[in-house]
TORRO-159254 format. One record per residue (C-alpha): residue in one letter; x, y, z. Coordinates in steps of 0.1 Angstrom, whole numbers, plus 5000, padded with zeros to 4 digits. Each point is the difference from the previous one (the first is absolute). Example, Ala and Ser with C-alpha at 12.3 -4.5 7.8 and 13.67 -1.06 7.14 Angstrom:
<pts>
A512349555078/S501450344993/
</pts>
This chain:
<pts>
M502651724718/T499549785031/P501049644994/R497149755002/I500249665017/S498649694983/P497049855020/E500449674981/R503749975008/L499350095036/Q497549725003/Q502349754982/G502750085025/L497749945029/E498849674986/E503649884994/L501250095034/A496949825015/R501349674985/F502749995027/G498349845030/G496650014982/R497249805016/P497049824983/D497650245018/G501750304984/G502050105030/V503850005005/D502349835025/R503250194996/L501350045035/A503350185004/G503049774995/T498049714985/P500949864966/A497150184985/D501250335014/L503549954988/E498949894966/A497950324997/R502950215011/R502449854975/W497350054974/L499850365010/A503750055001/G500449814967/R502849795013/M500649635001/G500149905037/E500949695019/L496749844991/G500950034963/L496450084990/E499450074964/A497350255010/A502850235011/L501050044963/W496750184992/L500850315019/A503649994993/G499250104965/R497650265011/M502350165025/G502750014973/E497650174977/L499250265027/G503750075005/L499849915037/E502749855021/A498249765024/A501249775027/L498949835033/D501850145030/E501049815032/V496449975012/N498449944966/N498850364993/V499850054962/F501450344991/G500150114964/H501450334989/P501450174968/P503750024995/G501750265021/G499950125035/G496650175004/P498550155019/W496849814990/L496450035011/L499249655011/L496749834990/G498849665013/S498649795028/H500349635009/T499249664984/D499849775030/T496649905012/V498249865031/P498849634998/A497149974976/G500550374991/G498850204970/R501550094967/L500250375005/D501350085035/G503550144994/A500349834966/Y497850274984/G502450275011/V503049824986/I498549914966/A498550354997/A503450165008/L501549784972/E497350104976/A500350375008/Y503849994995/R499549814967/A497550274987/V502450285010/R502949834982/E498149924969/A499050364997/A503750105002/H499150225030/P502950145019/A498549885033/A501049654991/A503650075011/R498750125034/L497849705010/A500849685018/L497949695009/V499949785030/S498249695014/F500749985037/H500549675018/D497749885028/E497650295005/E497349775014/G502049865029/V498349665000/S503149835014/G501950305011/H499450355013/G499150154966/F501550284980/E503349815000/G500850114964/S499250365003/E501850035033/H503149844985/F499950224970/C499850325021/A503049885020/S502049934968/P502150224977/S497249974973/L498050265019/T502550274992/F499049974964/V496350055007/S498350345000/G496549885011/Y497549724998/L496549964986/E497949695006/L496849904982/H497849755019/I496549865003/E498250165029/Q499349675018/G496950165016/P496550104990/R500050385001/L500950104964/E497549754984/A497350105025/E500550374992/G500249954963/K503750124998/D502449884973/L503250115018/G501150065035/V502950235010/V501649875032/D501150285025/A501049775028/I500649645010/V498549915033/G502049925031/I499249685020/D500149975038/R499349675017/Y499349945037/Q499849685019/V497150015025/E499549765030/I496950045021/R499949815034/G496849925017/E498949705020/A499149664986/N496849865015/H497049774995/A497950154972/G496849845013/T500250105037/T501650344997/P497450284994/F501150274975/S500350265027/Y502549795019/R502349924970/K503450134992/D499749914964/A503150064979/G498249884969/R497250265004/T502650275005/A501849914968/A496749974981/R498850355011/F503350154989/I500149824966/G496450084993/H500750375005/L503450024983/R498850154967/E498350295018/L503150055022/V502550044972/Q497750194976/G499350245029/V503750094997/D499950024961/E497649864975/R502949884978/M501249765027/V499349635001/A500649735027/N499749635003/V500149715024/G500549684980/S500049745028/L498949975036/E501249755025/L497949935031/E501049785030/P499249755014/G498049974968/A497149775010/P496350084992/N499149975037/Q502850235014/V500150375003/P503250114982/G502650105025/R502550134974/A499750154965/R502850074976/F500050174966/L502050224977/V498550334989/E501350164968/L499650374993/R500650164966/G500150374992/P501650254976/A502050205026/A502149925031/G498050245022/L496749834991/L501449665009/A501350125033/S496650165009/A498149694990/G502449785020/Q499450215031/V496250004994/A500149624998/R502049975032/D497750235019/E496949814988/L501549675010/Q500850135035/R496450145003/L498449684989/A502249785021/A499250205031/E496249984993/E500349624996/G502249945031/C503049904979/S503550134994/V501750064967/E503650024986/V500750164967/A503449974984/A501250144967/Q501049724977/S501250184969/S499850344983/W500450074963/P500050384993/A497750174976/M501750154970/A498950314980/M500650004963/F502250274985/P497750314995/G501650104967/Y499449654985/V496549995014/S499350334983/A501449874967/L497749705002/E497150225007/R500850224970/V500249694978/C496749875013/A498350334995/R501250034964/S498849654992/G496450095005/L499549685020/A498449995034/W502549985028/A500450045038/R502850075025/L500349735027/A502349835024/S501149644995/G498849765027/A502549744990/G503850025001/H502150044968/D503650034989/A499450374994/E499950065037/I503649865003/L501250204971/A498350325014/R502449995030/H502950074976/V498750164968/P496950184987/A497349734994/A496349984992/M497449754989/L497149974977/F497149765004/V497449844976/P496849845013/S499749655012/R496749824992/R498049965032/G503250105019/I501349654998/S503749935001/H502449725012/S497649764983/P499649834966/L496850224997/E502250314998/Y499050194969/T500150344983/D498550084966/P502750014973/R498850354990/L500750125035/L503449835000/A500950174967/Q498950345013/G502149965031/C503149904979/Q499550314978/A499750225031/L503249855014/L501850094968/E498750355000/A500850045037/A503649894994/L500350274972/E498450265023/V502449925028/L503050024976/G498850324986/E499549844966/G496250014998/
</pts>
């Protein structure tokens, strides 16, 4: 008989974790490396740390009951595993947040992994000896580059004891809720390319220079930005793009902009799509600049590769979703996750539950407890499916 998770215990765990860095507005400030983050990690590891917080004792007992050996490594990853040398299927996520973040981003995946393991162990299921849990340090990258914990883990000897990785997460987007889906099977995590754009025109008097005589860098930028959605979706409808800020010089209301600078970000589920969209964007900028009497320079600023999830694990998740009788969809993740780091080294996959109104990184982040429980149960069953214990 398949073990069953406890929705009440799952919710209690989420509420207890939210105390660390909790805000009056219901959000959480638990930035990586802050006291609240370290308290939460010691709580998860069940060890008394340098802060000597009594809260750490709470999970020390629970980890002992679960038979897990848990510790913080050199970068504050929390890695809990049964006695022995594995290999283990790793379940988890991260517990650090952005400033004024929500209670579920990352934290849900960690607490759900803990609950799934508890349910398997309480049922005396043999899979309990083949599962391990993790909370990675600094996924968000608020003060660093992000993914510090998962990158360190993958470069450490601990990775040799891991056979694969499953991560449960809130979607952080609107699609599942809008389509009436309870679960989302992630088949890829998008890549991100960023380009620095500088358009040079000619600054001039905005009152005395007719439109037809202007070399307006601001107009060139505006035409490009206004058409950016159609450009990238012409490459692939799954792609998105953004320009978050625009700098115009000289910057006075009565001067035609002689220079425009902005950063354009492209996101897509495959490297080839990103390359095609980048070329389309370059070509369009050159065309618009020529029409406006301007010149343009485009420089690649950064590139983060897209990462496909392991097909065998994706299929296992799909089988679990199909058997559940719940509405589900297959989709790419538009945000980065630790799973993409693990996927470079071991088989990995992700499962999503809906986010209300698509809101995340906010105190308004919310998912119905029923959906959270369904996701946790699906994670448990997916782990058994991957291990051949289903």
